[in-house]
MILUMNU-924328 format. One record per residue (C-alpha): x, y, z. Coordinates in steps of 0.02 Angstrom, whole numbers, plus 50000, padded with zeros to 5 digits. Layout:
N
+-------+-------+-------+
|     X |     Y |     Z |
+-------+-------+-------+
|     X |     Y |     Z |
...
+-------+-------+-------+
// end
This chain:
165
+-------+-------+-------+
|     X |     Y |     Z |
+-------+-------+-------+
| 56076 | 60592 | 55521 |
| 56055 | 60749 | 55626 |
| 55912 | 60672 | 55724 |
| 56009 | 60512 | 55755 |
| 56164 | 60600 | 55822 |
| 56058 | 60723 | 55920 |
| 55964 | 60579 | 56002 |
| 56127 | 60486 | 56037 |
| 56203 | 60639 | 56120 |
| 56047 | 60674 | 56222 |
| 56021 | 60494 | 56278 |
| 56202 | 60471 | 56329 |
| 56201 | 60637 | 56423 |
| 56041 | 60592 | 56516 |
| 56108 | 60417 | 56551 |
| 56258 | 60496 | 56637 |
| 56140 | 60561 | 56772 |
| 56079 | 60388 | 56820 |
| 56236 | 60283 | 56799 |
| 56327 | 60225 | 56957 |
| 56485 | 60148 | 56885 |
| 56614 | 60283 | 56843 |
| 56693 | 60178 | 56706 |
| 56528 | 60161 | 56614 |
| 56499 | 60346 | 56641 |
| 56663 | 60384 | 56553 |
| 56610 | 60273 | 56407 |
| 56443 | 60366 | 56397 |
| 56540 | 60529 | 56398 |
| 56639 | 60468 | 56247 |
| 56476 | 60428 | 56156 |
| 56408 | 60601 | 56196 |
| 56567 | 60690 | 56139 |
| 56580 | 60592 | 55977 |
| 56396 | 60625 | 55940 |
| 56427 | 60810 | 55965 |
| 56575 | 60799 | 55846 |
| 56462 | 60719 | 55716 |
| 56337 | 60861 | 55740 |
| 56477 | 60987 | 55712 |
| 56523 | 60898 | 55550 |
| 56342 | 60906 | 55493 |
| 56344 | 61093 | 55533 |
| 56500 | 61115 | 55423 |
| 56612 | 61157 | 55571 |
| 56748 | 61032 | 55530 |
| 56885 | 61112 | 55634 |
| 56776 | 61115 | 55790 |
| 56731 | 60932 | 55760 |
| 56912 | 60879 | 55745 |
| 56956 | 60980 | 55900 |
| 56811 | 60899 | 55993 |
| 56876 | 60726 | 55949 |
| 57060 | 60759 | 55982 |
| 57048 | 60864 | 56140 |
| 56893 | 60800 | 56228 |
| 56859 | 60623 | 56168 |
| 57042 | 60585 | 56140 |
| 57125 | 60674 | 56284 |
| 57016 | 60715 | 56431 |
| 56914 | 60555 | 56431 |
| 57073 | 60451 | 56420 |
| 57139 | 60542 | 56574 |
| 56974 | 60507 | 56663 |
| 56985 | 60323 | 56616 |
| 57166 | 60315 | 56679 |
| 57110 | 60391 | 56843 |
| 56964 | 60273 | 56862 |
| 57068 | 60119 | 56823 |
| 57209 | 60170 | 56940 |
| 57086 | 60213 | 57080 |
| 56994 | 60049 | 57059 |
| 57156 | 59950 | 57070 |
| 57217 | 60042 | 57224 |
| 57057 | 60017 | 57322 |
| 57029 | 59836 | 57262 |
| 56845 | 59874 | 57227 |
| 56755 | 59965 | 57085 |
| 56725 | 60150 | 57105 |
| 56537 | 60180 | 57131 |
| 56453 | 60350 | 57137 |
| 56314 | 60384 | 57262 |
| 56184 | 60511 | 57207 |
| 56152 | 60608 | 57367 |
| 56099 | 60781 | 57308 |
| 55962 | 60738 | 57185 |
| 55848 | 60882 | 57235 |
| 55984 | 61014 | 57227 |
| 56046 | 60949 | 57060 |
| 55871 | 60945 | 56987 |
| 55839 | 61123 | 57049 |
| 56002 | 61186 | 56972 |
| 55967 | 61095 | 56808 |
| 55789 | 61165 | 56799 |
| 55848 | 61342 | 56832 |
| 55985 | 61329 | 56700 |
| 55859 | 61256 | 56576 |
| 55740 | 61402 | 56610 |
| 55882 | 61526 | 56583 |
| 55932 | 61440 | 56420 |
| 55753 | 61436 | 56355 |
| 55732 | 61621 | 56400 |
| 55890 | 61664 | 56305 |
| 55835 | 61563 | 56154 |
| 55662 | 61643 | 56154 |
| 55739 | 61818 | 56155 |
| 55863 | 61784 | 56014 |
| 55822 | 61826 | 55833 |
| 55881 | 61684 | 55723 |
| 55854 | 61767 | 55553 |
| 56017 | 61777 | 55454 |
| 56089 | 61949 | 55422 |
| 56107 | 62011 | 55244 |
| 56284 | 62069 | 55279 |
| 56341 | 61899 | 55341 |
| 56517 | 61860 | 55284 |
| 56523 | 61704 | 55175 |
| 56617 | 61559 | 55248 |
| 56797 | 61532 | 55192 |
| 56820 | 61398 | 55061 |
| 56940 | 61295 | 55166 |
| 56928 | 61354 | 55346 |
| 57020 | 61203 | 55417 |
| 57173 | 61233 | 55309 |
| 57175 | 61419 | 55349 |
| 57160 | 61384 | 55536 |
| 57299 | 61255 | 55528 |
| 57414 | 61376 | 55438 |
| 57382 | 61512 | 55567 |
| 57414 | 61391 | 55710 |
| 57577 | 61326 | 55636 |
| 57637 | 61499 | 55584 |
| 57583 | 61616 | 55724 |
| 57552 | 61501 | 55872 |
| 57683 | 61365 | 55851 |
| 57768 | 61398 | 56020 |
| 57610 | 61380 | 56127 |
| 57559 | 61228 | 56023 |
| 57726 | 61141 | 56055 |
| 57726 | 61191 | 56240 |
| 57553 | 61114 | 56263 |
| 57614 | 60954 | 56180 |
| 57766 | 60947 | 56295 |
| 57656 | 60978 | 56448 |
| 57541 | 60834 | 56400 |
| 57691 | 60720 | 56371 |
| 57761 | 60763 | 56544 |
| 57591 | 60729 | 56624 |
| 57583 | 60558 | 56539 |
| 57759 | 60512 | 56597 |
| 57717 | 60571 | 56774 |
| 57559 | 60465 | 56777 |
| 57657 | 60312 | 56720 |
| 57789 | 60341 | 56856 |
| 57656 | 60360 | 56991 |
| 57566 | 60204 | 56932 |
| 57729 | 60104 | 56934 |
| 57770 | 60163 | 57111 |
| 57597 | 60114 | 57173 |
| 57615 | 59941 | 57096 |
| 57787 | 59918 | 57176 |
| 57724 | 59969 | 57349 |
| 57580 | 59844 | 57341 |
| 57695 | 59703 | 57286 |
| 57812 | 59724 | 57435 |
+-------+-------+-------+
// end
């Protein structure tokens, strides 16, 4: 299972480099983010996996898709990306890969004897802390997202009205 989700995440991430249609790029991004969430579940990081799905795959990609669909309807043609800086991007990617490999080579991955055992139900404990200690920021973030969604709907309705007249 790990190899399957690892390959799905890697292939969708590499495919993002070569795709020209922004809509299909957003769909590949969803595949990559959901594959990463599956890897988190396999690594017993359930809270991070749920956060990955809710925040990234559920929120940010939906906003990207809204933007792509609204932009495509305004311009009357599909949004296409031109890859102009291939050399600079490849150079930046190679240097970041070299830095990552250097950091991984220098790190000692042997577990420490004094490692704290994992909590029995970390998701429930994290949820209780969020709803007890951080309820105000949690609710404010929800209200902010709701206002952004209403604003996007109003802007989309105004654009449609202007084109009709």
